[in-house]
N, C-alpha and C positions, 0 to 999 in steps of 0.2 A: 445625306451624312453618314459613312459609314468605318465605324471603330474595330483594328485588329488588335489582336495579343501579341506577346514579344513574335510566336510563329510562324504570324502572319494569316493567323486565323481567324475570322469574322467572328464580332466578336458583340458587335452592337450595331442599330443602323436606327439615324433619327431625320425623318420627310416631313418639310413643312408644306403646302399647298397652298394655294390665294388661289380661289372663286371669284368668278366677274358678278356675285350677289354680295361680295361682299365678304361670305368666309372665308375662317381660318382651318384649316384641317391638318392639324401631328400627330403625325406616327414616331412611337420609338419601341426600336423591337430590341429585346435582349434576344440571345444566342450561346445554344451549344457548343462549344468550343470543338467538344470533340467530338460530336457527331453533325455538327452546321446546322439542328435543330433546332427548329424557336422553341423557348421556355416560353414567352409572355409577348404580349405588347399592348403597349394601350395607345388611344387612339381620342384627341380631346378635338373639340371644335368649338371653336367661338364660332356666334355668328356675330354680325353687322350692328346690332344695338349691345351685342360685348356678351352674351349668355352662355356660358359655357358650360358643354354635357363629354360628360366623360365612360369611355367602355374598356373592358382590361380584357381580357385575354387571354387566361393560361393555357400553358401546350398548345398552341397555336396564333395562327397569325390568320389576321380576316385582310386588312388593304395590301398592295405592295408597299 
């Protein structure tokens, strides 16, 4: 799902993926509205046992 500001510029995006092995991958990206460049991205992975790992990226984006 993408989020836009009042000038219809992309400012955020969240994606959730369910894998066949039971993992849930959620990515949340925040963008600079003026330039469209990613400011930060948070990636959370929950495995089939409920263990959650996260990774944060500043000034970039790892996953689409």
